[in-house]
BAVEX-447163 format. One record per residue (C-alpha): residue in one letter; x, y, z. Coordinates in steps of 0.001 Angstrom, whole numbers, plus 500000, padded with zeros to 6 digits. Last residue first. Layout:
REM BAVEX-447163
PT aa     xx     yy     zz
PT  a      X      Y      Z
...
//
This chain:
REM BAVEX-447163
PT aa     xx     yy     zz
PT  s 717379 448313 834354
PT  l 715186 450577 832455
PT  s 712533 450842 835009
PT  k 714674 452958 837390
PT  v 714551 455525 834302
PT  l 710717 455358 834365
PT  p 710621 455790 838188
PT  l 712846 459087 837721
PT  i 710751 460900 835368
PT  a 707863 461586 837479
PT  d 710224 462844 840367
PT  f 712315 464812 837584
PT  a 709481 466437 835989
PT  e 709456 469859 837853
PT  h 713205 470081 837460
PT  n 714780 470371 840890
PT  a 717139 467118 840119
PT  d 718747 469088 837682
PT  q 719887 469201 833951
PT  m 716274 468042 832803
PT  l 717232 467364 829146
PT  e 720516 465967 830118
PT  y 719020 463829 832371
PT  l 716566 462744 829744
PT  a 719191 462104 827184
PT  m 721713 460178 829162
PT  e 719032 457812 830544
PT  v 717722 457061 827058
PT  s 721073 456917 825492
PT  t 723279 458687 823626
PT  l 724908 459148 819996
PT  a 726119 461971 818128
PT  v 725361 462182 814577
PT  g 728715 463881 812658
PT  s 729225 461082 810070
PT  a 731675 458729 812064
PT  a 728867 458731 814977
PT  l 726314 457403 812206
PT  r 728678 455151 810364
PT  t 729514 453285 814013
PT  l 725956 453006 815034
PT  a 724775 451836 811637
PT  l 727291 449122 811780
PT  a 726686 448008 815266
PT  l 722679 447647 814487
PT  n 723926 445820 811064
PT  a 725681 443295 813111
PT  p 723012 442932 815554
PT  d 720569 441580 812774
PT  r 717039 442251 812868
PT  s 717914 446081 813512
PT  s 717845 448227 816877
PT  v 717046 451679 817913
PT  a 716379 452751 821812
PT  d 719824 451691 823353
PT  s 721799 453796 820728
PT  i 719480 457237 820915
PT  v 720573 458832 818196
PT  e 721348 462339 818750
PT  v 720740 464961 815829
PT  e 721766 468736 815438
PT  y 719591 470182 812578
PT  g 720813 471558 809471
PT  a 719058 469587 806542
PT  d 721994 467525 806126
PT  v 721859 466675 809742
PT  m 718228 465609 809407
PT  g 718898 463853 806162
PT  r 721603 461706 808145
PT  a 719218 461110 810897
PT  t 716556 459746 808344
PT  q 718860 457597 806512
PT  y 720288 455923 809710
PT  v 716902 455441 811224
PT  c 715278 454254 808008
PT  i 718031 451692 807103
PT  h 720749 450597 809745
PT  a 719095 451172 812861
PT  e 715673 449398 811676
PT  i 713895 450664 813678
PT  g 713357 453300 816426
PT  c 715036 456186 817870
PT  v 715783 460033 816742
PT  l 716739 462848 819434
PT  w 716238 466335 817570
PT  q 717941 469414 818540
PT  r 717174 472810 816397
PT  c 713372 472804 817460
PT  d 710772 475393 817170
PT  h 708424 472496 815679
PT  g 706673 473012 812317
PT  a 710195 472593 810653
PT  l 710164 468720 811471
PT  a 706447 468241 810666
PT  s 706929 469987 807130
PT  t 710205 467983 806701
PT  v 708200 464951 807480
PT  a 705229 465732 804912
PT  a 707556 466776 802456
PT  e 709224 463542 802369
PT  r 713111 462999 801289
PT  c 713800 463819 805241
PT  g 712236 460507 806106
PT  n 715099 458701 804453
PT  f 713917 455415 803834
PT  s 711264 457128 801622
PT  h 707873 455780 801687
PT  k 706496 457862 804334
PT  i 703374 458527 806615
PT  v 703438 461115 809284
PT  p 701981 459179 812405
PT  h 699008 460981 814073
PT  s 698933 462863 817770
PT  h 696986 462783 820842
PT  l 696779 458926 821358
PT  l 700698 458405 821072
PT  e 701321 456615 824154
PT  a 698932 453773 823139
PT  a 700627 454018 819838
PT  l 703702 452744 821723
PT  m 702180 449628 823189
PT  p 700241 448956 819955
PT  h 703268 448599 817830
PT  t 702888 451011 814940
PT  p 700668 450006 812117
PT  g 701476 447567 809564
PT  l 704515 446996 807269
PT  g 702951 447109 803904
PT  t 699728 449457 804401
PT  p 701858 451121 806931
PT  n 704265 452152 804314
PT  q 707137 453633 806717
PT  e 705386 455358 809663
PT  l 706851 458248 811585
PT  w 705783 459334 814836
PT  l 707168 463141 815548
PT  v 707321 463777 819315
PT  p 707169 467288 820544
PT  r 708614 468236 824165
PT  n 706095 468719 827340
PT  l 708733 467312 829483
PT  l 706055 464671 830975
PT  r 705295 463936 827300
PT  m 709029 463670 826297
PT  a 709154 460998 829499
PT  q 706256 458667 828449
PT  l 707499 458741 824891
PT  l 711041 457924 826251
PT  v 709739 455182 828713
PT  r 707897 453398 825618
PT  l 710621 453655 823718
PT  r 712818 451942 826303
PT  n 710183 449295 826663
PT  l 710039 448629 822957
PT  v 713964 448271 823084
PT  t 713840 446017 825679
PT  e 711457 443735 824297
PT  s 712966 443736 820784
PT  n 716251 442807 821743
PT  h 717266 442072 818123
PT  v 714393 443106 815694
PT  l 711624 440566 815187
PT  t 709232 442164 817564
PT  a 708816 445503 815725
PT  l 708964 443840 812434
PT  r 705642 442412 812938
PT  g 704047 445641 812518
PT  q 705743 449024 813243
PT  v 708361 450805 815010
PT  d 708858 452835 811810
PT  v 711060 455917 813165
PT  l 710050 457844 816303
PT  v 711639 461534 816270
PT  l 711999 463186 819222
PT  g 712089 467013 820053
PT  t 714766 469413 821489
PT  q 715178 473057 821786
PT  n 713299 474007 824691
PT  l 715028 471110 826899
PT  e 718606 472098 825530
PT  l 720522 469101 824756
PT  m 724394 469687 825129
//
């Protein structure tokens, strides 16, 4: 189970034109926006990764607008854990559990999540908040992640697990966000 005070979110490479080319892009972008808003309401850390922004472009504007009080961690390795800046950012938070979302599921999400597991973190990939250009690659990534010890969850499941109770102080603010997912 996710524990609120031990959990952070890693947003992987939702950048440039690619953010609109992945399978089901509008739905994925909306789910990512909801996640970012909910994590802010829950006062949990968000690490925002960008893969070679000079080449791929900046984070999608809808998501960047939710991240105004932070800066992206720039990387060039597909596995973010091969970058000192990423491992330092992960270690800079008192989190042993990390939710991972973003694109592309079969490349940077897959390799970063696996790298985080290898580094000793408990990792859950949010299956309805990741995508790839080809749906077959998305399915393959989720299958391989699950087989390698990375748990799979959904936006709604993770948020309710983090709150644990309808009396949570953020419940009334998060409920309409969850309802917007339908």
